[in-house]
C-alpha positions in Angstrom: -27.1 -17.5 4.5 -27.1 -21.0 5.6 -30.1 -22.2 8.1 -30.7 -24.9 9.6 -34.3 -26.5 10.1 -35.5 -27.0 13.8 -34.2 -30.3 14.5 -30.5 -29.9 13.6 -30.3 -26.4 15.5 -32.0 -28.3 18.4 -29.2 -31.1 18.0 -26.4 -28.7 17.6 -28.1 -26.2 21.0 -28.6 -29.5 22.9 -32.3 -27.7 22.8 -35.4 -29.9 22.1 -37.6 -28.8 19.5 -40.0 -28.2 21.8 -38.6 -25.5 24.1 -37.1 -23.8 21.1 -40.9 -23.3 20.3 -41.8 -22.2 23.8 -38.8 -20.2 23.2 -39.7 -18.3 20.1 -43.5 -17.8 21.7 -41.5 -16.0 25.2 -39.8 -13.5 22.9 -36.8 -15.2 24.5 -35.8 -17.0 20.8 -36.9 -15.8 17.6 -35.4 -17.5 14.8 -33.8 -16.1 11.5 -37.0 -17.2 8.9 -40.1 -18.8 9.6 -41.8 -20.6 6.2 -45.2 -17.9 5.3 -46.6 -21.6 3.4 -45.8 -24.3 6.1 -44.9 -22.2 9.4 -41.3 -23.8 10.0 -38.8 -22.5 11.8 -35.4 -21.8 10.1 -32.1 -21.0 13.1 -28.5 -19.8 11.8 -25.3 -21.6 13.3 -24.4 -17.7 15.4 -27.8 -18.0 17.7 -26.5 -21.3 18.9 -23.8 -19.5 21.0 -27.3 -17.3 22.7 -29.6 -21.2 22.9 -27.1 -22.3 24.8 -27.3 -20.0 26.5 -30.4 -20.7 27.0 -30.2 -23.8 28.2 -27.3 -23.2 31.3 -29.5 -20.8 33.1 -32.4 -23.0 32.8 -29.7 -25.7 34.4 -29.2 -23.2 36.9 -33.0 -23.3 37.1 -33.1 -19.9 36.5 -37.0 -18.3 35.5 -37.6 -17.6 31.9 -38.8 -13.6 32.7 -35.3 -13.3 34.1 -33.8 -15.4 31.5 -34.9 -12.8 29.4 -34.1 -10.0 31.2 -29.9 -11.9 30.9 -30.3 -12.8 27.2 -30.7 -8.6 26.7 -27.8 -7.2 28.5 -23.7 -7.0 27.1 -21.0 -9.9 29.2 -20.3 -7.6 32.2 -23.8 -6.6 33.3 -25.5 -10.1 32.2 -22.5 -11.9 33.8 -23.4 -9.3 36.9 -26.7 -10.5 36.9 -25.9 -14.3 37.0 -23.9 -13.7 40.0 -26.7 -12.3 41.3 -29.9 -14.3 40.6 -26.9 -16.5 42.0 -26.9 -15.2 46.1 -29.8 -14.9 45.5 -30.5 -19.4 45.0 -28.3 -19.3 47.7 -30.1 -18.0 50.8 -33.2 -19.2 49.3 -31.6 -22.6 49.6 -30.2 -21.4 53.8 -33.8 -20.3 54.4 -35.4 -24.1 52.7 -32.6 -25.5 54.7 -34.1 -24.5 58.0 -37.6 -25.0 56.3 -36.6 -28.6 55.9 -35.2 -29.1 59.6 -38.5 -27.1 60.5 -41.1 -30.1 59.1 -38.5 -32.9 59.7 -39.2 -32.8 63.2 -42.8 -30.9 62.3 -43.3 -35.0 61.1 -41.2 -37.2 63.5 -42.6 -38.8 65.8 -42.3 -38.2 68.9 -40.6 -41.3 71.0 -43.1 -41.1 74.0 -46.6 -40.0 74.1 -46.4 -36.2 75.9 -48.6 -35.8 78.7 -48.2 -31.5 79.1 -51.1 -29.9 78.8 -51.4 -26.9 76.8 -53.2 -23.6 76.2 -53.3 -20.4 74.0 -52.9 -17.3 75.5 -54.0 -15.4 72.3 -54.5 -11.5 71.7 -56.2 -9.7 68.0 -56.0 -6.4 66.2 -57.6 -5.3 62.9 -57.0 -1.5 62.2 -57.9 0.9 58.6 -54.7 1.3 57.8 -53.8 4.8 56.6 -55.2 4.9 53.2 -58.6 2.6 52.4 -62.0 4.7 53.6 -63.5 1.7 56.0 -62.4 -1.6 56.5 -63.2 -4.7 54.8 -61.2 -7.2 57.4 -62.3 -9.4 59.8 -60.7 -11.2 63.3 -61.5 -13.8 65.9 -59.5 -15.1 68.6 -62.1 -17.2 71.1 -62.1 -19.9 72.8 -60.8 -22.0 70.0 -61.5 -20.5 67.0 -58.5 -18.5 66.0 -59.4 -16.6 62.6 -58.6 -13.6 59.9 -60.7 -13.0 56.7 -59.8 -10.0 54.4 -63.3 -8.8 51.7 -63.5 -7.3 49.6 -65.6 -5.5 46.4 -68.6 -3.7 47.1 -70.0 -6.0 50.2 -66.5 -6.9 51.1 -67.0 -6.1 55.0 -69.6 -8.0 55.6 -67.9 -10.8 53.0 -65.5 -11.6 55.8 -67.7 -11.4 58.6 -69.9 -13.5 57.0 -66.3 -16.2 56.4 -65.6 -16.0 60.0 -68.6 -16.0 61.5 -68.9 -19.9 59.5 -66.2 -20.8 61.9 -67.1 -19.6 65.7 -69.8 -22.1 66.6 -66.5 -24.6 67.2 -65.4 -22.2 70.1 -68.6 -24.6 71.8 -67.9 -27.8 70.4 -66.6 -30.3 71.8 -63.2 -31.3 69.4 -60.8 -33.9 68.7 -58.1 -34.0 66.5 -60.3 -37.0 64.7 -63.1 -35.0 63.5 -62.0 -31.1 63.5 -61.0 -31.8 60.5 -64.6 -32.6 58.2 -66.2 -29.8 60.4 -63.6 -27.1 59.3 -64.4 -28.2 55.8 -68.7 -28.1 56.5 -67.8 -24.5 57.9 -65.7 -23.8 54.4 -68.5 -24.6 52.6 -71.2 -22.8 55.0 -68.7 -19.7 54.6 -68.8 -20.2 50.9 -72.6 -20.2 50.0 -72.3 -17.1 53.2 -70.8 -14.9 51.4 -72.7 -15.9 47.9 -75.7 -15.3 49.3 -74.5 -11.6 49.5 -74.2 -11.3 46.1 -77.8 -10.3 44.4 -78.7 -12.7 41.7 -80.8 -11.4 38.5 -84.4 -12.6 38.8 -84.9 -15.8 36.5 -81.7 -16.8 36.1 -80.2 -16.4 39.2 -76.6 -15.8 37.6 -74.5 -13.1 40.1 -76.1 -9.4 38.7 -71.8 -7.7 40.3 -68.5 -9.3 40.9 -65.9 -9.4 42.9 -67.6 -10.4 46.4 -65.2 -12.0 48.0 -62.7 -13.1 51.3 -60.0 -14.7 52.1 -59.7 -17.1 55.0 -57.2 -18.3 56.9 -57.9 -20.0 60.8 -56.1 -22.3 63.8 -58.7 -24.2 65.7 -57.2 -25.8 69.0 -58.4 -29.3 69.6 -56.4 -28.4 73.0 -52.8 -30.7 71.8 -52.7 -29.9 68.4 -54.0 -27.0 65.8 -56.1 -27.9 62.7 -55.4 -25.0 60.1 -57.1 -24.5 57.3 -57.0 -21.0 54.3 -57.8 -20.0 51.0 -56.0 -16.9 49.6 -54.3 -15.1 50.6 -53.6 -14.1 54.2 -50.7 -16.2 55.7 -50.1 -17.9 58.9 -46.7 -17.7 60.5 -45.2 -19.8 63.6 -42.1 -18.3 65.3 -40.6 -21.6 66.8 -37.1 -21.8 67.7 -35.8 -18.4 67.0 -37.1 -18.6 63.4 -40.2 -18.0 61.1 -42.3 -20.2 59.3 -44.5 -19.4 57.0 -47.2 -23.0 57.2 -49.4 -21.4 54.3 -49.5 -21.1 51.2 -50.8 -18.1 48.3 -53.2 -18.6 46.2 -52.4 -15.5 43.9 -52.1 -15.5 41.0 -48.2 -14.7 41.1 -47.8 -16.6 43.2 -48.9 -19.6 40.5 -46.4 -17.7 38.5 -43.4 -18.2 40.7 -43.8 -22.4 40.8 -44.0 -22.8 37.5 -40.4 -20.5 37.3 -42.3 -17.9 35.3 -41.9 -15.2 37.7 -39.3 -14.3 40.7 -39.8 -13.8 43.8 -38.4 -9.8 43.5 -41.0 -9.0 39.8 -43.7 -10.7 42.2 -43.8 -7.0 44.5 -44.2 -5.0 41.5 -46.4 -7.3 39.4 -49.5 -4.8 38.5 -51.9 -8.3 39.6 -49.8 -9.6 42.4 -53.2 -8.7 44.4 -55.0 -10.7 41.7 -56.1 -14.1 43.2 -57.4 -17.4 42.3 -58.3 -19.0 45.2 -61.1 -17.5 47.7 -64.3 -16.9 48.5 -67.6 -16.1 46.6 -65.1 -18.0 43.3 -67.2 -21.5 42.3 -66.1 -24.1 45.0 -63.3 -23.3 46.5 -60.9 -25.5 47.9 -59.3 -24.7 51.0 -55.6 -26.1 52.6 -56.6 -28.1 55.8 -53.9 -30.2 57.3 -53.1 -30.8 61.5 -49.9 -28.8 62.7 -48.5 -30.4 65.9 -47.6 -28.1 68.3 -44.8 -27.5 71.6 -44.5 -25.3 74.7 -43.0 -21.5 73.0 -44.5 -22.2 69.2 -46.2 -18.7 68.7 -48.7 -18.4 65.4 -49.5 -15.4 63.8 -52.2 -15.0 61.2 -52.5 -11.5 59.2 -54.3 -10.2 56.7 -51.9 -8.7 53.7 -52.0 -5.7 54.7 -49.3 -6.5 56.2 -47.1 -8.9 54.6 -47.4 -7.0 51.7 -45.9 -3.9 53.4 -43.7 -5.8 55.8 -41.1 -8.5 55.4 -40.6 -11.7 56.8 -37.3 -10.4 58.1 -39.5 -7.7 60.0 -42.3 -9.3 61.6 -39.7 -12.4 62.9 -37.8 -9.3 64.8 -40.4 -7.6 66.7 -42.9 -11.6 67.2 -39.2 -12.4 68.4 -38.7 -9.6 70.3 -42.8 -8.8 72.1 -43.2 -10.1 75.5 -46.3 -10.9 74.8 -49.7 -11.1 72.4 -51.2 -8.2 73.2 -47.4 -6.4 72.3 -46.9 -8.7 69.2 -49.8 -7.7 67.7 -49.5 -3.2 68.3 -46.2 -4.3 67.2 -46.8 -5.4 64.1 -50.1 -3.3 63.0 -47.6 0.2 64.0 -44.8 -1.3 62.0 -47.8 -1.9 59.7 -49.0 1.8 58.9 -45.1 2.9 59.6 -44.6 1.9 56.0 -47.3 3.4 54.6 -50.6 1.5 55.8 -51.8 1.3 51.9 -54.6 -1.6 53.3 -56.0 -3.0 56.1 -54.1 -4.5 58.8 -55.3 -7.3 61.3 -53.2 -9.6 63.0 -54.2 -12.3 65.4 -50.9 -13.8 67.9 -51.0 -16.9 70.1 -48.7 -18.2 72.1 -48.6 -22.0 73.3 -47.6 -22.2 77.0 -48.2 -25.2 79.5 -51.3 -25.2 81.4 -49.3 -24.3 85.2 -47.2 -22.0 82.7 -47.9 -17.6 84.4 -51.4 -16.2 84.6 -52.7 -14.6 81.1 -55.1 -14.0 78.5 -55.7 -18.0 78.4 -58.0 -20.5 76.2 -58.2 -23.8 76.1 
C-alpha cells in the first residue's frame, strides 16, 4: 500500500502537520502507520476524504468533540448531525445578535446628561432545595449591596456567609462610580482571606489541612446611578431589558473553559461529569474577579442567582418567570418554586432588583 508522509498528506488534505498531530492525539484522524524508530507518521490516500471532512467541519466552527461523533457516523446520519449542528449555530447567532445590539446600546454615550433620579426595589430568597440537607448559599439585599454566594466543601456555609459579609460594609459607604470598583476589589481580597481563614492549617508549615472549602460570589453594588458588578465562580447575573434576557456574567468553570476553547458544546456541557468544577472561586489561590460598571435604565430587572437555579431552569424559563412577575418578591418566589419543581437538587438562591424612577410607585426601595 502506498503511503504518504505527513508533509505530503498535509498538503493534499490542506491540513497543517500541526493539526494532523493534534487530530491524532484526539483520535480524530489516526495515521495508517507510525515508524517505531522515528515516530514519523504515514497516511494512505484513502484517508484524504476523512481529513477533508474534518477540515470542512472545523471551517464551520464545529467543536472537535462533535466532529469526532460525525466522523463515526454513516453518511446519512452524519448529514443529519451536521444539519442539527448548523440549526443550533443559527439560533445561537440570533441570540448573539440580540446581545450585540444590547451591548452597542449599553456602551453608546447618551445624547445628553440624564438627570432622572433612579432607585432599586429588591427582594432576596434562599431555599435548601429538595435534596441537600443544609443550605450553603448566602444572599443579601441591603441599602446598596445585592449579593449571592454559593459555598462548597466541609465549611461551605460559613464560607458563603464570609464572602457576602465582606461586601456588606458598602451598604453604609458613600459611593461613586469612580471609586466603587477599587472598593470592590479590596472587598474581594478581604473575602478571599476570610474564606481561607476557615480552613485549618498544619502547625509549622501553614499548609491547608483539607481542600475543597470555598465560595462563589456574584454581587451588584448600587452607586445611585449605575451598578458595579463583581463576579467570581458560577453564580450568575442577568438583566431583563426591553423584553429580552441577557446574562452579564461568564461562568468560571472547567466546562465553560472547554466550551470557549471549542472542545465541548453547550449541549455536552449539561451532562459533563465535571460540570460543577470551578476554575476560579474564593478559596483558590489569588482569585481575580471580574469587575465592571453596568449602566442601568428605568424598567431594568436584574437577577443574581446560584447555580441551583440556572442548572435546572433554562434561560427561557428564567426569562418567562422574570417577565411575568409583578414585582421582585413574586419573582424570587416563582424562580425558587420553578427550581424545586425541577427536582431541587441543589440549594437555590435569588436576588431580584427592579430599577425604577424615584417618583415611581411605592415599594421596597433602596438607594
